[in-house]
C-alpha positions as CSV (number, residue, x, y, z in Angstrom):
1,M,-12.6,24.9,23.9
2,S,-10.7,26.4,21.0
3,E,-12.4,27.1,17.7
4,R,-9.3,25.9,15.8
5,T,-9.7,22.8,13.6
6,Y,-7.1,20.6,12.2
7,A,-5.9,22.0,8.9
8,G,-8.7,24.6,9.0
9,I,-11.2,22.0,8.0
10,P,-14.9,22.9,8.2
11,K,-16.3,22.5,11.7
12,Q,-18.8,19.9,10.4
13,F,-15.8,17.5,9.9
14,A,-14.2,18.4,13.2
15,E,-16.9,17.4,15.7
16,Y,-15.8,14.7,18.2
17,E,-18.9,12.6,18.1
18,K,-18.7,12.2,14.3
19,A,-14.9,12.1,13.8
20,K,-13.1,8.8,13.0
21,V,-9.8,10.3,14.0
22,V,-8.5,12.1,17.1
23,L,-5.3,14.2,16.9
24,L,-3.6,14.9,20.2
25,P,-0.8,17.5,20.3
26,V,1.8,16.8,23.1
27,P,4.3,19.6,23.3
28,Y,6.7,17.9,25.7
29,D,10.5,18.3,25.6
30,G,11.4,17.4,29.2
31,T,14.1,14.8,28.6
32,S,15.9,15.9,25.4
33,T,19.7,15.8,26.0
34,W,21.0,17.8,23.0
35,G,18.9,19.7,20.5
36,K,15.9,21.3,22.2
37,G,12.7,22.6,20.5
38,A,10.5,19.5,20.1
39,D,7.9,21.2,22.3
40,K,7.4,23.7,19.5
41,G,6.8,20.8,17.0
42,P,3.0,20.4,17.4
43,E,2.3,24.1,16.8
44,A,4.6,24.2,13.7
45,F,3.0,21.1,12.4
46,L,-0.5,22.6,12.9
47,V,0.5,25.8,11.1
48,A,1.9,23.9,8.2
49,S,-1.2,21.7,8.0
50,E,-3.3,24.9,7.8
51,N,-1.3,25.9,4.8
52,M,-1.3,22.5,3.0
53,E,-3.6,21.4,0.2
54,I,-6.0,18.9,1.7
55,Y,-6.9,17.2,-1.6
56,D,-4.7,14.1,-2.1
57,L,-3.6,13.9,-5.7
58,E,-2.5,10.2,-5.4
59,S,-5.8,8.8,-4.2
60,D,-8.1,11.5,-5.6
61,T,-9.6,11.9,-2.1
62,E,-10.1,14.3,0.7
63,V,-9.6,12.2,3.8
64,Y,-10.6,14.9,6.3
65,R,-14.2,14.1,5.3
66,H,-14.0,11.1,7.6
67,G,-13.8,13.5,10.5
68,I,-10.7,14.7,12.4
69,W,-11.1,16.1,15.9
70,L,-8.2,18.2,17.2
71,A,-7.7,17.9,20.9
72,E,-6.4,20.7,23.0
73,P,-2.6,20.4,23.4
74,L,-1.9,18.2,26.4
75,E,-0.7,20.2,29.4
76,C,2.1,17.9,30.3
77,D,3.6,17.4,33.8
78,V,7.4,18.1,33.6
79,N,8.0,14.7,35.3
80,P,8.3,12.1,32.5
81,A,6.7,9.3,34.4
82,K,3.6,11.5,35.1
83,M,3.6,12.7,31.5
84,T,3.6,9.1,30.3
85,T,0.5,8.3,32.5
86,Q,-1.2,11.4,31.1
87,V,-0.7,10.3,27.5
88,K,-1.7,6.7,28.3
89,D,-4.9,7.8,30.0
90,C,-5.8,10.0,27.0
91,A,-5.1,7.3,24.5
92,I,-7.2,4.8,26.4
93,K,-10.1,7.2,26.5
94,Y,-10.0,7.7,22.7
95,Y,-9.7,4.0,22.0
96,K,-12.7,3.3,24.2
97,D,-14.6,5.8,22.1
98,R,-13.6,3.8,19.0
99,K,-11.4,6.5,17.5
100,L,-8.2,6.1,15.4
101,F,-5.7,7.7,17.8
102,S,-3.0,9.9,16.4
103,M,-0.5,12.1,18.2
104,I,2.0,14.8,17.3
105,G,5.0,15.4,19.6
106,G,7.0,16.5,21.3
107,E,10.1,14.3,21.9
108,H,9.9,10.6,21.5
109,S,9.3,9.9,25.2
110,V,5.6,10.9,24.6
111,S,5.2,7.6,22.6
112,I,5.7,5.4,25.7
113,G,2.3,6.0,27.2
114,A,0.6,5.7,23.8
115,I,2.2,2.3,23.2
116,M,1.3,1.1,26.6
117,A,-2.3,2.1,26.0
118,S,-2.4,0.4,22.7
119,A,-1.0,-2.8,24.2
120,D,-3.7,-2.7,26.8
121,M,-6.5,-2.2,24.3
122,F,-5.4,-4.5,21.4
123,D,-4.3,-8.1,21.5
124,N,-1.0,-9.2,20.0
125,L,0.2,-5.7,19.2
126,S,3.1,-4.9,17.0
127,V,5.0,-1.6,17.2
128,L,6.5,-0.4,14.0
129,Q,9.2,2.1,14.8
130,L,10.7,4.4,12.0
131,D,13.7,6.0,13.6
132,A,17.4,6.8,13.3
133,H,18.0,5.7,16.9
134,S,17.2,2.4,18.5
135,D,15.9,4.1,21.7
136,L,16.3,0.8,23.7
137,R,18.0,1.9,26.9
138,S,16.4,0.6,30.0
139,E,16.9,3.9,31.7
140,Y,18.7,7.2,31.0
141,N,19.4,10.1,33.3
142,G,17.7,8.1,36.0
143,S,14.4,7.5,34.3
144,P,12.9,4.7,32.1
145,F,10.6,7.3,30.6
146,N,13.4,9.2,28.8
147,H,13.4,9.8,25.1
148,A,16.4,7.4,24.8
149,C,14.2,4.7,26.3
150,A,11.2,5.3,24.1
151,L,11.0,1.8,22.7
152,H,12.5,-0.3,25.6
153,W,9.0,-1.1,27.1
154,A,7.8,-2.0,23.6
155,S,10.7,-4.3,23.0
156,K,9.7,-6.3,26.2
157,N,6.0,-6.3,25.8
158,T,5.1,-6.1,22.1
159,N,6.4,-7.3,18.7
160,L,8.8,-4.4,18.0
161,I,10.0,-4.0,14.4
162,Q,12.6,-1.2,13.9
163,V,13.3,0.5,10.5
164,G,15.9,3.0,9.5
165,I,18.2,2.5,12.6
166,R,21.7,3.9,12.2
167,S,22.7,5.0,15.6
168,M,22.8,3.4,19.0
169,D,24.8,3.1,22.2
170,V,26.7,-0.1,23.2
171,V,24.4,-0.5,26.3
172,E,21.5,-1.1,24.0
173,K,23.0,-4.1,22.3
174,P,21.5,-6.7,24.7
175,F,18.0,-5.4,23.9
176,V,18.3,-5.6,20.1
177,N,16.5,-8.4,18.2
178,K,18.6,-8.5,15.0
179,S,15.9,-10.4,13.2
180,K,13.5,-7.5,13.7
181,V,15.7,-4.6,12.8
182,F,16.0,-3.1,9.3
183,Y,19.2,-1.0,9.5
184,A,19.3,2.0,7.2
185,E,22.6,0.8,5.6
186,S,20.9,-2.5,4.6
187,I,17.8,-1.0,3.0
188,A,18.9,2.4,1.7
189,M,20.1,1.1,-1.7
190,R,17.2,-1.4,-2.1
191,N,13.7,-1.0,-3.4
192,D,12.2,-4.2,-2.3
193,W,12.4,-4.2,1.5
194,Q,9.0,-2.9,2.5
195,Q,7.1,-6.2,2.2
196,E,9.8,-7.9,4.4
197,V,8.9,-5.4,7.1
198,I,5.2,-6.0,6.8
199,D,5.7,-9.8,6.9
200,K,7.2,-9.5,10.4
201,L,4.2,-7.7,11.9
202,T,1.1,-9.0,13.6
203,E,-2.4,-7.8,12.7
204,N,-2.7,-4.9,15.1
205,I,-0.1,-2.1,14.7
206,Y,0.9,1.0,16.5
207,L,3.1,3.1,14.3
208,T,5.7,5.5,15.8
209,I,7.7,7.8,13.5
210,D,10.7,9.8,14.8
211,L,11.3,12.3,12.1
212,D,15.1,11.8,12.3
213,Y,14.3,8.5,10.5
214,F,14.4,10.6,7.3
215,D,17.6,11.8,5.7
216,P,18.5,15.2,7.0
217,S,18.7,16.4,3.4
218,I,14.9,16.4,3.4
219,L,14.2,16.8,7.1
220,P,16.9,18.8,8.9
221,S,14.7,20.2,11.7
222,T,15.0,17.5,14.4
223,G,16.9,17.3,17.6
224,T,19.5,14.7,16.7
225,P,19.8,14.4,12.9
226,E,21.7,11.4,11.5
227,P,23.2,11.1,8.0
228,G,22.1,8.2,5.8
229,G,18.4,8.3,6.4
230,I,15.5,7.0,4.2
231,G,13.8,9.0,1.5
232,W,10.2,10.1,1.0
233,Y,8.8,7.7,-1.6
234,P,10.3,4.5,-0.2
235,T,8.7,5.4,3.1
236,L,5.3,6.1,1.5
237,D,5.5,2.7,-0.2
238,L,6.0,1.1,3.2
239,L,3.1,3.1,4.8
240,K,0.8,2.2,2.0
241,K,1.5,-1.5,2.2
242,L,1.1,-1.3,6.0
243,A,-2.3,0.3,5.8
244,Q,-3.5,-2.1,3.0
245,Q,-2.4,-5.3,4.8
246,K,-2.6,-4.5,8.6
247,N,-4.9,-2.8,11.1
248,V,-3.2,0.4,12.2
249,V,-4.9,1.2,15.6
250,G,-2.9,4.4,16.2
251,F,0.2,6.3,15.3
252,D,2.4,9.2,16.2
253,I,4.9,11.6,14.6
254,V,7.5,13.0,17.0
255,E,10.8,15.0,17.3
256,L,10.0,17.9,15.0
257,A,12.2,20.8,16.2
258,P,11.1,23.6,13.9
259,N,13.4,26.1,12.4
260,T,11.6,29.3,11.6
261,D,14.0,30.1,8.8
262,N,13.3,26.8,7.0
263,P,9.7,25.5,7.4
264,A,10.2,22.6,4.9
265,S,10.5,20.0,7.7
266,D,7.2,21.3,9.2
267,F,5.5,20.7,5.8
268,L,7.0,17.3,5.4
269,A,5.6,16.3,8.8
270,A,2.2,17.7,7.9
271,K,2.1,15.9,4.6
272,L,3.3,12.7,6.2
273,Y,0.4,12.8,8.7
274,Y,-2.1,13.4,6.0
275,K,-0.7,10.6,3.8
276,I,-0.9,8.1,6.7
277,L,-4.6,9.0,7.3
278,T,-5.3,8.7,3.6
279,Y,-3.7,5.3,3.3
280,I,-5.6,4.0,6.4
281,L,-9.1,5.5,5.8
282,E,-9.2,5.5,2.0
283,K,-7.9,2.0,1.3
């Protein structure tokens, strides 16, 4: 086992038995169809985390003291169906050990197994998807486990709420529930939409964040950036309300495709993860 700890935290806060949180890196990029590099995302995220302040100014807390155990990066099978099963099995194990499950991808297909595991372990699950793309194809390139299908299973088997959507293919239209989608163009100029999102959720939540949800002006390093995304502080407002009012059982951050010449996106992902933990555990 590696001696590395998340964000370089002291080992006393990184022991599995005592940790409230498990962080699973999944460096998989097997189905991406345009910009490659999401398999490098977990390492870039971890390096940024190790160079990030771990005192949270907003809450006056150090959430790592609740314990964060960093798993070894998952050695993914290249086959997306087998990779999905690997992720699902890992998530179920951590849930059975009563951990808050978190995952850093990798492309968005890694979320499918985690969502399946969450639905198995928690009743009446809602999936909250922050994303530029609807990801609702039933299959793509011959597989239902493609990144373009990342939320199709969730749309059929959970209460799926989608936020920030601004790109989709016409074949996805039959799978869209318009009453549960917050399109970017409808919320970008508003400051009162967050509670409307929360009100559509059930008690137990799995949160999945594709980083292309954010506007590329603040997060350019992702495989398929889309103009017109959401900003930092409106998103934090949503996440804070989510943690205060609902039970977040697990979450992931995916689609970081790092650019070594501009690490700002890596640091946004690192900070986002830490803020989510802070909102959940320090509420």
